[in-house]
C-alpha positions as CSV (number, residue, x, y, z in Angstrom):
1,M,-1.1,-3.8,-22.3
2,K,-2.2,-7.2,-23.4
3,S,-3.8,-9.9,-21.3
4,Y,-4.1,-13.6,-22.1
5,R,-5.7,-16.4,-20.2
6,K,-5.5,-20.2,-20.8
7,E,-6.4,-23.2,-18.7
8,L,-4.7,-26.5,-18.6
9,H,-6.7,-29.6,-17.6
10,F,-5.4,-32.6,-15.8
11,C,-6.8,-35.9,-14.7
12,L,-3.9,-38.1,-13.5
13,P,-4.6,-41.8,-13.2
14,T,-2.7,-42.0,-9.9
15,R,-3.0,-40.3,-6.5
16,R,0.3,-38.5,-7.0
17,G,2.1,-37.5,-10.1
18,L,4.5,-34.9,-11.5
19,E,4.4,-33.4,-15.0
20,N,6.7,-30.9,-16.7
21,I,4.3,-28.3,-18.1
22,T,7.0,-25.9,-19.4
23,P,6.2,-26.7,-23.1
24,K,2.5,-25.9,-22.5
25,V,3.4,-22.6,-20.8
26,R,5.8,-21.7,-23.7
27,Q,3.0,-22.4,-26.1
28,A,0.7,-20.1,-24.2
29,V,3.3,-17.3,-24.2
30,E,3.6,-17.7,-28.0
31,E,-0.2,-17.7,-28.4
32,S,-0.4,-14.5,-26.3
33,G,1.8,-12.4,-28.5
34,V,3.4,-10.9,-25.4
35,K,7.1,-10.0,-25.9
36,E,7.8,-8.3,-22.6
37,G,5.8,-9.1,-19.5
38,L,4.9,-11.7,-16.9
39,V,3.3,-15.1,-16.8
40,L,1.5,-16.4,-13.8
41,V,1.0,-20.2,-13.6
42,N,-1.1,-21.4,-10.7
43,A,-2.9,-24.6,-9.6
44,M,-6.6,-24.1,-9.3
45,N,-7.1,-26.8,-6.8
46,I,-6.1,-26.9,-3.2
47,T,-4.5,-30.4,-3.5
48,A,-2.1,-29.7,-6.4
49,S,1.0,-27.5,-6.8
50,V,2.9,-25.6,-9.4
51,F,6.6,-25.0,-8.8
52,I,9.9,-24.4,-10.6
53,N,12.9,-26.6,-10.3
54,D,15.2,-29.0,-12.3
55,D,13.7,-31.7,-14.5
56,E,15.7,-34.6,-12.9
57,S,14.1,-37.9,-12.0
58,G,16.2,-38.4,-8.9
59,L,15.1,-35.0,-7.6
60,H,11.5,-35.9,-8.4
61,Q,11.7,-39.0,-6.3
62,D,13.4,-37.1,-3.5
63,Y,10.4,-34.7,-3.5
64,E,8.0,-37.7,-3.2
65,N,10.0,-39.3,-0.4
66,W,10.5,-36.0,1.5
67,L,6.9,-35.0,1.3
68,E,5.7,-38.4,2.4
69,K,7.9,-38.1,5.5
70,L,6.5,-34.6,6.2
71,A,2.8,-35.5,5.6
72,P,2.3,-39.3,5.2
73,E,-0.8,-40.4,3.4
74,K,-1.6,-43.1,6.0
75,P,-2.9,-43.7,8.5
76,Y,-5.8,-41.6,7.5
77,S,-6.9,-41.3,11.1
78,Q,-3.9,-39.1,12.0
79,Y,-5.6,-36.1,10.4
80,N,-8.6,-34.2,11.8
81,H,-9.6,-33.1,8.2
82,N,-10.1,-36.7,7.0
83,G,-13.7,-37.9,7.1
84,F,-15.6,-37.3,3.9
85,E,-12.3,-37.4,1.9
86,D,-9.0,-39.0,2.9
87,N,-6.8,-36.2,1.5
88,A,-5.5,-34.1,4.4
89,D,-1.9,-35.1,3.4
90,A,-2.5,-33.7,-0.1
91,H,-3.5,-30.3,1.4
92,L,-0.4,-30.2,3.5
93,K,1.9,-31.2,0.7
94,R,0.5,-28.5,-1.5
95,T,1.2,-25.9,1.2
96,V,4.8,-27.0,1.3
97,M,5.3,-27.0,-2.5
98,G,3.3,-23.8,-3.2
99,R,0.4,-22.6,-5.3
100,E,2.0,-20.7,-8.2
101,V,5.0,-19.4,-10.0
102,V,5.6,-16.1,-11.9
103,V,8.1,-16.0,-14.7
104,A,9.3,-13.0,-16.7
105,I,8.8,-12.9,-20.4
106,T,11.7,-11.3,-22.2
107,D,11.8,-11.0,-26.0
108,G,8.8,-13.4,-26.2
109,K,10.4,-16.2,-24.3
110,L,10.3,-17.5,-20.7
111,D,13.2,-15.8,-18.9
112,F,14.5,-18.8,-16.9
113,G,17.7,-19.4,-14.9
114,T,19.8,-22.5,-15.7
115,W,17.9,-25.8,-15.6
116,E,14.6,-24.1,-14.5
117,Q,11.4,-25.8,-15.6
118,I,7.7,-25.5,-14.5
119,F,6.0,-28.5,-12.9
120,Y,2.5,-29.5,-12.0
121,F,2.5,-31.8,-8.9
122,E,-0.7,-33.7,-8.1
123,F,-1.3,-34.9,-4.6
124,D,-4.9,-36.2,-4.8
125,G,-5.4,-37.3,-8.4
126,K,-7.9,-39.4,-10.3
127,R,-10.2,-36.4,-10.9
128,D,-10.3,-33.3,-13.0
129,K,-8.0,-30.5,-12.0
130,R,-7.0,-27.2,-13.6
131,V,-4.0,-24.9,-13.9
132,L,-4.4,-21.3,-14.9
133,I,-2.0,-19.5,-17.1
134,K,-2.4,-15.7,-17.0
135,I,-0.1,-13.5,-19.2
136,I,0.2,-9.8,-19.1
137,G,2.5,-7.5,-20.9
138,E,3.2,-5.9,-24.3
């Protein structure tokens, strides 16, 4: 069995942002040489998320609006966590959106359903963050 590891690095210029990372994951699958297996893609920071959904701008804005209603950024004083950093809302948003995804690799390609894409969602940007890609298979 083969094993392959790659890190993606992000430093978004805004507090929140969304990026389609499917092409980067596809590239890692090609680099791995794995034809049949699994790829794990996970955010290596507690205030960012990796998830799968449709790459549609209206849906992306719906996520932003919905998450802001669930865990509004301000007022900062509403959260017990806030003090040294004002990012409690980012921790909560990450919990809702999830930490990682696992996708099957079949015949050397990501085995997606219709419209599925992999996204990195940043909730507390303006600093370095990482995403781990771990591939296992044959």
